[in-house]
Structures are given as structure tokens and as C-alpha cells.
PDB file with SEQRES, HELIX, SHEET and CRYST1 records, atoms N, CA, C and O in Angstrom:
SEQRES   1 A   85  MET PRO ALA SER ILE ALA ASN TRP SER ARG ASN GLY LYS          
SEQRES   2 A   85  TYR ILE TYR PHE ASP SER PRO PHE GLY GLU PRO LYS PRO          
SEQRES   3 A   85  ALA ILE TYR ARG LEU GLN VAL SER ASN ARG GLN LEU GLU          
SEQRES   4 A   85  LYS VAL LEU SER LEU GLU SER PHE HIS ARG ALA TRP GLY          
SEQRES   5 A   85  GLY TRP GLY TRP TRP MET GLY LEU ALA PRO ASP ASP SER          
SEQRES   6 A   85  PRO LEU ALA LEU ARG ASP THR GLY THR GLN GLU ILE TYR          
SEQRES   7 A   85  ALA LEU ASP VAL GLU LEU PRO                                  
SHEET    1 AA1 4 ASN A   7  TRP A   8  0                                        
SHEET    2 AA1 4 TYR A  14  ASP A  18 -1                                        
SHEET    3 AA1 4 ALA A  27  GLN A  32 -1                                        
SHEET    4 AA1 4 GLN A  37  SER A  43 -1                                        
SHEET    1 AA2 2 TRP A  51  GLY A  52  0                                        
SHEET    2 AA2 2 GLY A  55  TRP A  56 -1                                        
SHEET    1 AA3 2 MET A  58  LEU A  60  0                                        
SHEET    2 AA3 2 PRO A  66  ALA A  68 -1                                        
CRYST1    1.000    1.000    1.000  90.00  90.00  90.00 P 1           1          
ATOM      1  N   MET A   1     174.650 -30.994 241.633  1.00  0.00           N  
ATOM      2  CA  MET A   1     173.213 -30.714 241.645  1.00  0.00           C  
ATOM      3  C   MET A   1     172.561 -31.448 242.816  1.00  0.00           C  
ATOM      4  O   MET A   1     172.832 -32.628 243.036  1.00  0.00           O  
ATOM      5  N   PRO A   2     171.707 -30.757 243.566  1.00  0.00           N  
ATOM      6  CA  PRO A   2     171.061 -31.389 244.721  1.00  0.00           C  
ATOM      7  C   PRO A   2     170.087 -32.460 244.286  1.00  0.00           C  
ATOM      8  O   PRO A   2     169.449 -32.392 243.236  1.00  0.00           O  
ATOM      9  N   ALA A   3     170.010 -33.444 245.145  1.00  0.00           N  
ATOM     10  CA  ALA A   3     169.051 -34.537 244.900  1.00  0.00           C  
ATOM     11  C   ALA A   3     167.676 -34.113 245.369  1.00  0.00           C  
ATOM     12  O   ALA A   3     167.532 -33.228 246.213  1.00  0.00           O  
ATOM     13  N   SER A   4     166.688 -34.745 244.819  1.00  0.00           N  
ATOM     14  CA  SER A   4     165.333 -34.498 245.227  1.00  0.00           C  
ATOM     15  C   SER A   4     165.069 -35.115 246.586  1.00  0.00           C  
ATOM     16  O   SER A   4     165.495 -36.242 246.838  1.00  0.00           O  
ATOM     17  N   ILE A   5     164.370 -34.398 247.480  1.00  0.00           N  
ATOM     18  CA  ILE A   5     164.045 -34.888 248.801  1.00  0.00           C  
ATOM     19  C   ILE A   5     162.679 -35.613 248.713  1.00  0.00           C  
ATOM     20  O   ILE A   5     161.736 -35.099 248.111  1.00  0.00           O  
ATOM     21  N   ALA A   6     162.597 -36.752 249.292  1.00  0.00           N  
ATOM     22  CA  ALA A   6     161.366 -37.532 249.317  1.00  0.00           C  
ATOM     23  C   ALA A   6     160.573 -37.251 250.595  1.00  0.00           C  
ATOM     24  O   ALA A   6     161.166 -37.032 251.651  1.00  0.00           O  
ATOM     25  N   ASN A   7     159.240 -37.253 250.510  1.00  0.00           N  
ATOM     26  CA  ASN A   7     158.341 -37.077 251.646  1.00  0.00           C  
ATOM     27  C   ASN A   7     157.329 -38.197 251.645  1.00  0.00           C  
ATOM     28  O   ASN A   7     156.691 -38.464 250.626  1.00  0.00           O  
ATOM     29  N   TRP A   8     157.178 -38.846 252.768  1.00  0.00           N  
ATOM     30  CA  TRP A   8     156.166 -39.900 252.912  1.00  0.00           C  
ATOM     31  C   TRP A   8     154.815 -39.268 253.165  1.00  0.00           C  
ATOM     32  O   TRP A   8     154.706 -38.261 253.865  1.00  0.00           O  
ATOM     33  N   SER A   9     153.768 -39.878 252.578  1.00  0.00           N  
ATOM     34  CA  SER A   9     152.390 -39.431 252.890  1.00  0.00           C  
ATOM     35  C   SER A   9     152.065 -39.830 254.301  1.00  0.00           C  
ATOM     36  O   SER A   9     152.739 -40.680 254.882  1.00  0.00           O  
ATOM     37  N   ARG A  10     151.043 -39.228 254.858  1.00  0.00           N  
ATOM     38  CA  ARG A  10     150.663 -39.491 256.253  1.00  0.00           C  
ATOM     39  C   ARG A  10     150.283 -40.944 256.462  1.00  0.00           C  
ATOM     40  O   ARG A  10     150.568 -41.504 257.521  1.00  0.00           O  
ATOM     41  N   ASN A  11     149.635 -41.580 255.466  1.00  0.00           N  
ATOM     42  CA  ASN A  11     149.230 -42.966 255.632  1.00  0.00           C  
ATOM     43  C   ASN A  11     150.307 -43.964 255.225  1.00  0.00           C  
ATOM     44  O   ASN A  11     150.101 -45.173 255.337  1.00  0.00           O  
ATOM     45  N   GLY A  12     151.481 -43.465 254.742  1.00  0.00           N  
ATOM     46  CA  GLY A  12     152.602 -44.329 254.395  1.00  0.00           C  
ATOM     47  C   GLY A  12     152.436 -45.085 253.108  1.00  0.00           C  
ATOM     48  O   GLY A  12     153.229 -45.985 252.831  1.00  0.00           O  
ATOM     49  N   LYS A  13     151.416 -44.755 252.286  1.00  0.00           N  
ATOM     50  CA  LYS A  13     151.198 -45.473 251.030  1.00  0.00           C  
ATOM     51  C   LYS A  13     151.897 -44.845 249.853  1.00  0.00           C  
ATOM     52  O   LYS A  13     152.049 -45.496 248.820  1.00  0.00           O  
ATOM     53  N   TYR A  14     152.337 -43.578 249.968  1.00  0.00           N  
ATOM     54  CA  TYR A  14     152.953 -42.856 248.855  1.00  0.00           C  
ATOM     55  C   TYR A  14     154.252 -42.192 249.302  1.00  0.00           C  
ATOM     56  O   TYR A  14     154.441 -41.861 250.473  1.00  0.00           O  
ATOM     57  N   ILE A  15     155.141 -42.012 248.321  1.00  0.00           N  
ATOM     58  CA  ILE A  15     156.320 -41.195 248.495  1.00  0.00           C  
ATOM     59  C   ILE A  15     156.187 -40.053 247.463  1.00  0.00           C  
ATOM     60  O   ILE A  15     156.022 -40.289 246.266  1.00  0.00           O  
ATOM     61  N   TYR A  16     156.265 -38.790 247.979  1.00  0.00           N  
ATOM     62  CA  TYR A  16     156.178 -37.638 247.111  1.00  0.00           C  
ATOM     63  C   TYR A  16     157.608 -37.082 246.876  1.00  0.00           C  
ATOM     64  O   TYR A  16     158.432 -37.094 247.791  1.00  0.00           O  
ATOM     65  N   PHE A  17     157.888 -36.613 245.687  1.00  0.00           N  
ATOM     66  CA  PHE A  17     159.176 -36.047 245.389  1.00  0.00           C  
ATOM     67  C   PHE A  17     159.045 -35.133 244.167  1.00  0.00           C  
ATOM     68  O   PHE A  17     158.093 -35.246 243.395  1.00  0.00           O  
ATOM     69  N   ASP A  18     160.002 -34.242 244.004  1.00  0.00           N  
ATOM     70  CA  ASP A  18     159.995 -33.350 242.812  1.00  0.00           C  
ATOM     71  C   ASP A  18     161.016 -33.836 241.835  1.00  0.00           C  
ATOM     72  O   ASP A  18     161.906 -34.619 242.167  1.00  0.00           O  
ATOM     73  N   SER A  19     160.872 -33.348 240.587  1.00  0.00           N  
ATOM     74  CA  SER A  19     161.763 -33.733 239.498  1.00  0.00           C  
ATOM     75  C   SER A  19     163.147 -33.157 239.776  1.00  0.00           C  
ATOM     76  O   SER A  19     163.282 -32.161 240.487  1.00  0.00           O  
ATOM     77  N   PRO A  20     164.177 -33.795 239.209  1.00  0.00           N  
ATOM     78  CA  PRO A  20     165.537 -33.329 239.459  1.00  0.00           C  
ATOM     79  C   PRO A  20     165.751 -31.906 238.913  1.00  0.00           C  
ATOM     80  O   PRO A  20     165.048 -31.473 238.000  1.00  0.00           O  
ATOM     81  N   PHE A  21     166.708 -31.200 239.473  1.00  0.00           N  
ATOM     82  CA  PHE A  21     167.051 -29.850 239.069  1.00  0.00           C  
ATOM     83  C   PHE A  21     167.450 -29.860 237.595  1.00  0.00           C  
ATOM     84  O   PHE A  21     168.197 -30.732 237.150  1.00  0.00           O  
ATOM     85  N   GLY A  22     166.952 -28.897 236.856  1.00  0.00           N  
ATOM     86  CA  GLY A  22     167.312 -28.758 235.452  1.00  0.00           C  
ATOM     87  C   GLY A  22     166.339 -29.450 234.487  1.00  0.00           C  
ATOM     88  O   GLY A  22     166.502 -29.338 233.272  1.00  0.00           O  
ATOM     89  N   GLU A  23     165.356 -30.146 234.995  1.00  0.00           N  
ATOM     90  CA  GLU A  23     164.352 -30.775 234.136  1.00  0.00           C  
ATOM     91  C   GLU A  23     163.640 -29.729 233.318  1.00  0.00           C  
ATOM     92  O   GLU A  23     163.324 -28.671 233.861  1.00  0.00           O  
ATOM     93  N   PRO A  24     163.365 -29.953 232.047  1.00  0.00           N  
ATOM     94  CA  PRO A  24     162.694 -28.948 231.250  1.00  0.00           C  
ATOM     95  C   PRO A  24     161.223 -28.740 231.665  1.00  0.00           C  
ATOM     96  O   PRO A  24     160.682 -27.652 231.470  1.00  0.00           O  
ATOM     97  N   LYS A  25     160.590 -29.739 232.217  1.00  0.00           N  
ATOM     98  CA  LYS A  25     159.206 -29.640 232.671  1.00  0.00           C  
ATOM     99  C   LYS A  25     159.125 -30.104 234.119  1.00  0.00           C  
ATOM    100  O   LYS A  25     158.723 -31.235 234.391  1.00  0.00           O  
ATOM    101  N   PRO A  26     159.518 -29.205 235.075  1.00  0.00           N  
ATOM    102  CA  PRO A  26     159.520 -29.617 236.487  1.00  0.00           C  
ATOM    103  C   PRO A  26     158.102 -29.929 236.977  1.00  0.00           C  
ATOM    104  O   PRO A  26     157.120 -29.324 236.547  1.00  0.00           O  
ATOM    105  N   ALA A  27     158.040 -30.896 237.893  1.00  0.00           N  
ATOM    106  CA  ALA A  27     156.759 -31.328 238.462  1.00  0.00           C  
ATOM    107  C   ALA A  27     157.019 -32.007 239.773  1.00  0.00           C  
ATOM    108  O   ALA A  27     158.156 -32.337 240.109  1.00  0.00           O  
ATOM    109  N   ILE A  28     155.921 -32.218 240.535  1.00  0.00           N  
ATOM    110  CA  ILE A  28     155.916 -32.970 241.739  1.00  0.00           C  
ATOM    111  C   ILE A  28     155.225 -34.290 241.426  1.00  0.00           C  
ATOM    112  O   ILE A  28     154.158 -34.316 240.811  1.00  0.00           O  
ATOM    113  N   TYR A  29     155.848 -35.393 241.859  1.00  0.00           N  
ATOM    114  CA  TYR A  29     155.300 -36.722 241.578  1.00  0.00           C  
ATOM    115  C   TYR A  29     155.045 -37.446 242.882  1.00  0.00           C  
ATOM    116  O   TYR A  29     155.546 -37.071 243.942  1.00  0.00           O  
ATOM    117  N   ARG A  30     154.246 -38.499 242.768  1.00  0.00           N  
ATOM    118  CA  ARG A  30     154.101 -39.438 243.887  1.00  0.00           C  
ATOM    119  C   ARG A  30     154.205 -40.842 243.387  1.00  0.00           C  
ATOM    120  O   ARG A  30     153.761 -41.166 242.285  1.00  0.00           O  
ATOM    121  N   LEU A  31     154.795 -41.671 244.202  1.00  0.00           N  
ATOM    122  CA  LEU A  31     154.987 -43.073 243.891  1.00  0.00           C  
ATOM    123  C   LEU A  31     154.192 -43.910 244.889  1.00  0.00           C  
ATOM    124  O   LEU A  31     154.406 -43.812 246.097  1.00  0.00           O  
ATOM    125  N   GLN A  32     153.273 -44.734 244.379  1.00  0.00           N  
ATOM    126  CA  GLN A  32     152.513 -45.631 245.278  1.00  0.00           C  
ATOM    127  C   GLN A  32     153.414 -46.807 245.616  1.00  0.00           C  
ATOM    128  O   GLN A  32     153.830 -47.537 244.716  1.00  0.00           O  
ATOM    129  N   VAL A  33     153.723 -47.007 246.877  1.00  0.00           N  
ATOM    130  CA  VAL A  33     154.689 -47.978 247.296  1.00  0.00           C  
ATOM    131  C   VAL A  33     154.258 -49.413 246.977  1.00  0.00           C  
ATOM    132  O   VAL A  33     155.094 -50.240 246.615  1.00  0.00           O  
ATOM    133  N   SER A  34     152.960 -49.716 247.109  1.00  0.00           N  
ATOM    134  CA  SER A  34     152.493 -51.076 246.973  1.00  0.00           C  
ATOM    135  C   SER A  34     152.606 -51.623 245.540  1.00  0.00           C  
ATOM    136  O   SER A  34     152.874 -52.809 245.350  1.00  0.00           O  
ATOM    137  N   ASN A  35     152.407 -50.779 244.559  1.00  0.00           N  
ATOM    138  CA  ASN A  35     152.497 -51.254 243.175  1.00  0.00           C  
ATOM    139  C   ASN A  35     153.465 -50.492 242.269  1.00  0.00           C  
ATOM    140  O   ASN A  35     153.533 -50.727 241.063  1.00  0.00           O  
ATOM    141  N   ARG A  36     154.216 -49.566 242.890  1.00  0.00           N  
ATOM    142  CA  ARG A  36     155.211 -48.773 242.184  1.00  0.00           C  
ATOM    143  C   ARG A  36     154.656 -47.911 241.050  1.00  0.00           C  
ATOM    144  O   ARG A  36     155.361 -47.620 240.084  1.00  0.00           O  
ATOM    145  N   GLN A  37     153.444 -47.522 241.165  1.00  0.00           N  
ATOM    146  CA  GLN A  37     152.792 -46.693 240.153  1.00  0.00           C  
ATOM    147  C   GLN A  37     153.212 -45.239 240.380  1.00  0.00           C  
ATOM    148  O   GLN A  37     153.087 -44.711 241.485  1.00  0.00           O  
ATOM    149  N   LEU A  38     153.712 -44.600 239.316  1.00  0.00           N  
ATOM    150  CA  LEU A  38     154.160 -43.232 239.377  1.00  0.00           C  
ATOM    151  C   LEU A  38     153.077 -42.307 238.802  1.00  0.00           C  
ATOM    152  O   LEU A  38     152.503 -42.593 237.751  1.00  0.00           O  
ATOM    153  N   GLU A  39     152.804 -41.193 239.504  1.00  0.00           N  
ATOM    154  CA  GLU A  39     151.769 -40.292 239.083  1.00  0.00           C  
ATOM    155  C   GLU A  39     152.258 -38.856 239.229  1.00  0.00           C  
ATOM    156  O   GLU A  39     152.823 -38.499 240.263  1.00  0.00           O  
ATOM    157  N   LYS A  40     152.045 -38.014 238.187  1.00  0.00           N  
ATOM    158  CA  LYS A  40     152.358 -36.614 238.314  1.00  0.00           C  
ATOM    159  C   LYS A  40     151.244 -35.941 239.081  1.00  0.00           C  
ATOM    160  O   LYS A  40     150.074 -36.034 238.708  1.00  0.00           O  
ATOM    161  N   VAL A  41     151.614 -35.253 240.168  1.00  0.00           N  
ATOM    162  CA  VAL A  41     150.623 -34.607 241.028  1.00  0.00           C  
ATOM    163  C   VAL A  41     150.440 -33.132 240.618  1.00  0.00           C  
ATOM    164  O   VAL A  41     149.320 -32.620 240.605  1.00  0.00           O  
ATOM    165  N   LEU A  42     151.554 -32.460 240.286  1.00  0.00           N  
ATOM    166  CA  LEU A  42     151.475 -31.013 240.034  1.00  0.00           C  
ATOM    167  C   LEU A  42     152.599 -30.603 239.098  1.00  0.00           C  
ATOM    168  O   LEU A  42     153.758 -30.972 239.289  1.00  0.00           O  
ATOM    169  N   SER A  43     152.231 -29.825 238.074  1.00  0.00           N  
ATOM    170  CA  SER A  43     153.240 -29.265 237.191  1.00  0.00           C  
ATOM    171  C   SER A  43     153.768 -27.977 237.806  1.00  0.00           C  
ATOM    172  O   SER A  43     153.008 -27.173 238.345  1.00  0.00           O  
ATOM    173  N   LEU A  44     155.107 -27.791 237.715  1.00  0.00           N  
ATOM    174  CA  LEU A  44     155.733 -26.582 238.249  1.00  0.00           C  
ATOM    175  C   LEU A  44     156.361 -25.703 237.126  1.00  0.00           C  
ATOM    176  O   LEU A  44     157.261 -24.901 237.377  1.00  0.00           O  
ATOM    177  N   GLU A  45     155.860 -25.882 235.898  1.00  0.00           N  
ATOM    178  CA  GLU A  45     156.432 -25.184 234.763  1.00  0.00           C  
ATOM    179  C   GLU A  45     156.343 -23.670 234.889  1.00  0.00           C  
ATOM    180  O   GLU A  45     157.289 -22.972 234.524  1.00  0.00           O  
ATOM    181  N   SER A  46     155.229 -23.144 235.398  1.00  0.00           N  
ATOM    182  CA  SER A  46     155.052 -21.707 235.494  1.00  0.00           C  
ATOM    183  C   SER A  46     155.250 -21.170 236.926  1.00  0.00           C  
ATOM    184  O   SER A  46     154.871 -20.040 237.233  1.00  0.00           O  
ATOM    185  N   PHE A  47     155.845 -21.994 237.783  1.00  0.00           N  
ATOM    186  CA  PHE A  47     156.045 -21.662 239.171  1.00  0.00           C  
ATOM    187  C   PHE A  47     157.534 -21.319 239.418  1.00  0.00           C  
ATOM    188  O   PHE A  47     158.405 -22.171 239.239  1.00  0.00           O  
ATOM    189  N   HIS A  48     157.808 -20.095 239.820  1.00  0.00           N  
ATOM    190  CA  HIS A  48     159.187 -19.672 240.042  1.00  0.00           C  
ATOM    191  C   HIS A  48     159.586 -19.992 241.505  1.00  0.00           C  
ATOM    192  O   HIS A  48     159.234 -19.290 242.453  1.00  0.00           O  
ATOM    193  N   ARG A  49     160.346 -21.100 241.615  1.00  0.00           N  
ATOM    194  CA  ARG A  49     160.680 -21.609 242.942  1.00  0.00           C  
ATOM    195  C   ARG A  49     161.830 -20.862 243.587  1.00  0.00           C  
ATOM    196  O   ARG A  49     162.721 -20.350 242.909  1.00  0.00           O  
ATOM    197  N   ALA A  50     161.793 -20.809 244.910  1.00  0.00           N  
ATOM    198  CA  ALA A  50     162.900 -20.202 245.690  1.00  0.00           C  
ATOM    199  C   ALA A  50     164.001 -21.233 245.911  1.00  0.00           C  
ATOM    200  O   ALA A  50     163.728 -22.393 246.222  1.00  0.00           O  
ATOM    201  N   TRP A  51     165.233 -20.801 245.749  1.00  0.00           N  
ATOM    202  CA  TRP A  51     166.399 -21.670 245.971  1.00  0.00           C  
ATOM    203  C   TRP A  51     166.867 -21.495 247.408  1.00  0.00           C  
ATOM    204  O   TRP A  51     167.133 -20.376 247.846  1.00  0.00           O  
ATOM    205  N   GLY A  52     166.966 -22.589 248.136  1.00  0.00           N  
ATOM    206  CA  GLY A  52     167.412 -22.538 249.540  1.00  0.00           C  
ATOM    207  C   GLY A  52     168.812 -23.088 249.657  1.00  0.00           C  
ATOM    208  O   GLY A  52     169.479 -23.352 248.657  1.00  0.00           O  
ATOM    209  N   GLY A  53     169.256 -23.260 250.907  1.00  0.00           N  
ATOM    210  CA  GLY A  53     170.592 -23.738 251.169  1.00  0.00           C  
ATOM    211  C   GLY A  53     170.866 -25.149 250.677  1.00  0.00           C  
ATOM    212  O   GLY A  53     172.016 -25.489 250.400  1.00  0.00           O  
ATOM    213  N   TRP A  54     169.827 -25.984 250.562  1.00  0.00           N  
ATOM    214  CA  TRP A  54     169.964 -27.334 250.101  1.00  0.00           C  
ATOM    215  C   TRP A  54     169.219 -27.567 248.790  1.00  0.00           C  
ATOM    216  O   TRP A  54     168.910 -28.710 248.450  1.00  0.00           O  
ATOM    217  N   GLY A  55     168.937 -26.535 248.078  1.00  0.00           N  
ATOM    218  CA  GLY A  55     168.224 -26.671 246.802  1.00  0.00           C  
ATOM    219  C   GLY A  55     166.757 -26.273 246.947  1.00  0.00           C  
ATOM    220  O   GLY A  55     166.394 -25.472 247.809  1.00  0.00           O  
ATOM    221  N   TRP A  56     165.924 -26.851 246.083  1.00  0.00           N  
ATOM    222  CA  TRP A  56     164.501 -26.549 246.126  1.00  0.00           C  
ATOM    223  C   TRP A  56     163.909 -27.224 247.345  1.00  0.00           C  
ATOM    224  O   TRP A  56     164.255 -28.363 247.658  1.00  0.00           O  
ATOM    225  N   TRP A  57     163.007 -26.521 248.041  1.00  0.00           N  
ATOM    226  CA  TRP A  57     162.331 -27.131 249.173  1.00  0.00           C  
ATOM    227  C   TRP A  57     160.939 -27.603 248.738  1.00  0.00           C  
ATOM    228  O   TRP A  57     160.238 -26.917 247.995  1.00  0.00           O  
ATOM    229  N   MET A  58     160.562 -28.781 249.216  1.00  0.00           N  
ATOM    230  CA  MET A  58     159.251 -29.327 248.896  1.00  0.00           C  
ATOM    231  C   MET A  58     158.807 -30.126 250.144  1.00  0.00           C  
ATOM    232  O   MET A  58     159.582 -30.901 250.705  1.00  0.00           O  
ATOM    233  N   GLY A  59     157.558 -29.921 250.557  1.00  0.00           N  
ATOM    234  CA  GLY A  59     157.012 -30.621 251.695  1.00  0.00           C  
ATOM    235  C   GLY A  59     155.567 -30.974 251.455  1.00  0.00           C  
ATOM    236  O   GLY A  59     155.038 -30.772 250.361  1.00  0.00           O  
ATOM    237  N   LEU A  60     154.925 -31.505 252.488  1.00  0.00           N  
ATOM    238  CA  LEU A  60     153.508 -31.887 252.392  1.00  0.00           C  
ATOM    239  C   LEU A  60     152.740 -31.248 253.518  1.00  0.00           C  
ATOM    240  O   LEU A  60     153.218 -31.186 254.650  1.00  0.00           O  
ATOM    241  N   ALA A  61     151.518 -30.759 253.203  1.00  0.00           N  
ATOM    242  CA  ALA A  61     150.608 -30.231 254.178  1.00  0.00           C  
ATOM    243  C   ALA A  61     149.979 -31.447 254.924  1.00  0.00           C  
ATOM    244  O   ALA A  61     150.173 -32.592 254.516  1.00  0.00           O  
ATOM    245  N   PRO A  62     149.237 -31.182 256.003  1.00  0.00           N  
ATOM    246  CA  PRO A  62     148.618 -32.289 256.737  1.00  0.00           C  
ATOM    247  C   PRO A  62     147.651 -33.150 255.898  1.00  0.00           C  
ATOM    248  O   PRO A  62     147.397 -34.308 256.231  1.00  0.00           O  
ATOM    249  N   ASP A  63     147.132 -32.589 254.839  1.00  0.00           N  
ATOM    250  CA  ASP A  63     146.236 -33.383 253.959  1.00  0.00           C  
ATOM    251  C   ASP A  63     146.994 -33.955 252.752  1.00  0.00           C  
ATOM    252  O   ASP A  63     146.369 -34.373 251.777  1.00  0.00           O  
ATOM    253  N   ASP A  64     148.345 -33.976 252.807  1.00  0.00           N  
ATOM    254  CA  ASP A  64     149.228 -34.489 251.770  1.00  0.00           C  
ATOM    255  C   ASP A  64     149.203 -33.656 250.483  1.00  0.00           C  
ATOM    256  O   ASP A  64     149.664 -34.136 249.448  1.00  0.00           O  
ATOM    257  N   SER A  65     148.696 -32.459 250.514  1.00  0.00           N  
ATOM    258  CA  SER A  65     148.835 -31.592 249.345  1.00  0.00           C  
ATOM    259  C   SER A  65     150.250 -31.020 249.345  1.00  0.00           C  
ATOM    260  O   SER A  65     150.786 -30.700 250.406  1.00  0.00           O  
ATOM    261  N   PRO A  66     150.870 -30.888 248.148  1.00  0.00           N  
ATOM    262  CA  PRO A  66     152.256 -30.450 248.064  1.00  0.00           C  
ATOM    263  C   PRO A  66     152.446 -28.989 248.436  1.00  0.00           C  
ATOM    264  O   PRO A  66     151.611 -28.133 248.145  1.00  0.00           O  
ATOM    265  N   LEU A  67     153.583 -28.730 249.097  1.00  0.00           N  
ATOM    266  CA  LEU A  67     153.976 -27.393 249.439  1.00  0.00           C  
ATOM    267  C   LEU A  67     155.343 -27.085 248.798  1.00  0.00           C  
ATOM    268  O   LEU A  67     156.215 -27.953 248.765  1.00  0.00           O  
ATOM    269  N   ALA A  68     155.531 -25.868 248.293  1.00  0.00           N  
ATOM    270  CA  ALA A  68     156.795 -25.476 247.710  1.00  0.00           C  
ATOM    271  C   ALA A  68     157.000 -23.973 247.985  1.00  0.00           C  
ATOM    272  O   ALA A  68     156.046 -23.205 248.108  1.00  0.00           O  
ATOM    273  N   LEU A  69     158.273 -23.593 248.076  1.00  0.00           N  
ATOM    274  CA  LEU A  69     158.539 -22.161 248.281  1.00  0.00           C  
ATOM    275  C   LEU A  69     158.576 -21.434 246.971  1.00  0.00           C  
ATOM    276  O   LEU A  69     159.232 -21.868 246.023  1.00  0.00           O  
ATOM    277  N   ARG A  70     157.866 -20.315 246.913  1.00  0.00           N  
ATOM    278  CA  ARG A  70     157.815 -19.478 245.693  1.00  0.00           C  
ATOM    279  C   ARG A  70     158.723 -18.269 245.874  1.00  0.00           C  
ATOM    280  O   ARG A  70     158.730 -17.631 246.927  1.00  0.00           O  
ATOM    281  N   ASP A  71     159.485 -17.968 244.833  1.00  0.00           N  
ATOM    282  CA  ASP A  71     160.356 -16.804 244.874  1.00  0.00           C  
ATOM    283  C   ASP A  71     159.570 -15.589 244.345  1.00  0.00           C  
ATOM    284  O   ASP A  71     159.251 -15.520 243.158  1.00  0.00           O  
ATOM    285  N   THR A  72     159.267 -14.649 245.225  1.00  0.00           N  
ATOM    286  CA  THR A  72     158.549 -13.448 244.820  1.00  0.00           C  
ATOM    287  C   THR A  72     159.499 -12.286 244.630  1.00  0.00           C  
ATOM    288  O   THR A  72     159.057 -11.191 244.283  1.00  0.00           O  
ATOM    289  N   GLY A  73     160.777 -12.482 244.842  1.00  0.00           N  
ATOM    290  CA  GLY A  73     161.747 -11.428 244.702  1.00  0.00           C  
ATOM    291  C   GLY A  73     161.830 -10.555 245.930  1.00  0.00           C  
ATOM    292  O   GLY A  73     161.197 -10.851 246.944  1.00  0.00           O  
ATOM    293  N   THR A  74     162.587  -9.501 245.861  1.00  0.00           N  
ATOM    294  CA  THR A  74     162.756  -8.625 247.016  1.00  0.00           C  
ATOM    295  C   THR A  74     161.885  -7.389 246.895  1.00  0.00           C  
ATOM    296  O   THR A  74     161.972  -6.473 247.713  1.00  0.00           O  
ATOM    297  N   GLN A  75     161.050  -7.370 245.878  1.00  0.00           N  
ATOM    298  CA  GLN A  75     160.173  -6.233 245.689  1.00  0.00           C  
ATOM    299  C   GLN A  75     159.002  -6.169 246.644  1.00  0.00           C  
ATOM    300  O   GLN A  75     158.481  -5.096 246.946  1.00  0.00           O  
ATOM    301  N   GLU A  76     158.591  -7.354 247.122  1.00  0.00           N  
ATOM    302  CA  GLU A  76     157.406  -7.431 247.944  1.00  0.00           C  
ATOM    303  C   GLU A  76     157.818  -7.632 249.382  1.00  0.00           C  
ATOM    304  O   GLU A  76     158.061  -8.760 249.812  1.00  0.00           O  
ATOM    305  N   ILE A  77     157.900  -6.532 250.139  1.00  0.00           N  
ATOM    306  CA  ILE A  77     158.267  -6.621 251.559  1.00  0.00           C  
ATOM    307  C   ILE A  77     157.036  -6.168 252.384  1.00  0.00           C  
ATOM    308  O   ILE A  77     156.459  -5.109 252.135  1.00  0.00           O  
ATOM    309  N   TYR A  78     156.670  -6.976 253.337  1.00  0.00           N  
ATOM    310  CA  TYR A  78     155.491  -6.650 254.135  1.00  0.00           C  
ATOM    311  C   TYR A  78     155.891  -6.403 255.592  1.00  0.00           C  
ATOM    312  O   TYR A  78     156.893  -6.936 256.068  1.00  0.00           O  
ATOM    313  N   ALA A  79     155.114  -5.608 256.275  1.00  0.00           N  
ATOM    314  CA  ALA A  79     155.319  -5.357 257.703  1.00  0.00           C  
ATOM    315  C   ALA A  79     154.047  -5.777 258.423  1.00  0.00           C  
ATOM    316  O   ALA A  79     152.935  -5.649 257.912  1.00  0.00           O  
ATOM    317  N   LEU A  80     154.258  -6.279 259.620  1.00  0.00           N  
ATOM    318  CA  LEU A  80     153.127  -6.718 260.429  1.00  0.00           C  
ATOM    319  C   LEU A  80     153.257  -6.089 261.804  1.00  0.00           C  
ATOM    320  O   LEU A  80     154.251  -6.309 262.496  1.00  0.00           O  
ATOM    321  N   ASP A  81     152.244  -5.294 262.216  1.00  0.00           N  
ATOM    322  CA  ASP A  81     152.180  -4.654 263.521  1.00  0.00           C  
ATOM    323  C   ASP A  81     151.437  -5.610 264.456  1.00  0.00           C  
ATOM    324  O   ASP A  81     150.310  -6.017 264.176  1.00  0.00           O  
ATOM    325  N   VAL A  82     152.070  -5.954 265.546  1.00  0.00           N  
ATOM    326  CA  VAL A  82     151.481  -6.891 266.515  1.00  0.00           C  
ATOM    327  C   VAL A  82     151.360  -6.184 267.855  1.00  0.00           C  
ATOM    328  O   VAL A  82     152.297  -5.535 268.321  1.00  0.00           O  
ATOM    329  N   GLU A  83     150.201  -6.321 268.459  1.00  0.00           N  
ATOM    330  CA  GLU A  83     149.977  -5.829 269.803  1.00  0.00           C  
ATOM    331  C   GLU A  83     149.806  -7.038 270.733  1.00  0.00           C  
ATOM    332  O   GLU A  83     148.792  -7.734 270.694  1.00  0.00           O  
ATOM    333  N   LEU A  84     150.800  -7.260 271.548  1.00  0.00           N  
ATOM    334  CA  LEU A  84     150.755  -8.374 272.459  1.00  0.00           C  
ATOM    335  C   LEU A  84     150.221  -7.945 273.844  1.00  0.00           C  
ATOM    336  O   LEU A  84     150.419  -6.800 274.251  1.00  0.00           O  
ATOM    337  N   PRO A  85     149.563  -8.836 274.547  1.00  0.00           N  
ATOM    338  CA  PRO A  85     148.977  -8.452 275.854  1.00  0.00           C  
ATOM    339  C   PRO A  85     150.101  -8.137 276.862  1.00  0.00           C  
ATOM    340  O   PRO A  85     149.822  -7.797 278.011  1.00  0.00           O  
TER     341      PRO A  85                                                      
END                                                                             
């Protein structure tokens, strides 16, 4: 089973990570480094995540909001027409 990947917050005060694979109630957590306080940031119970080459992917946006890949299946395929100069 893949390990959870940790992400540092921009200010270096928190470490964000997701629950281990197979947890009955998956979520994204953050740990405050200074006092080791653990906080649940986001529940992923109804979120169908995409499986990548190294497991679930989780990252942080520039404002430290959590990012995760959602599996929408192969039913939704989009095309984009681009006109370049």
C-alpha cells in the first residue's frame, strides 16, 4: 500500500497529508508543527479519487487549500479548439 505524501504549507507552519489507503473515512489532515495539533481539513468520503502511478495524488494550491485528483471515468471526454497566432 502506498504511503501518504506530505505537503508543507507555504508558511512552513503546517504539514498536510491524506489518510492512508483503505481508511473507512478518508480525509485530508494538517498537523501544526509547533504544537503537534492534528486537524481534519476535508472529508473525502463522497469523493471518488483517481489512482495514479504512485497512489492517490494530493497537493496544495497557492493559498494552501487542498487539491486532489477526481476520477470522472472515461465517459466525459472534452475537446478544445485552439487558434494560435
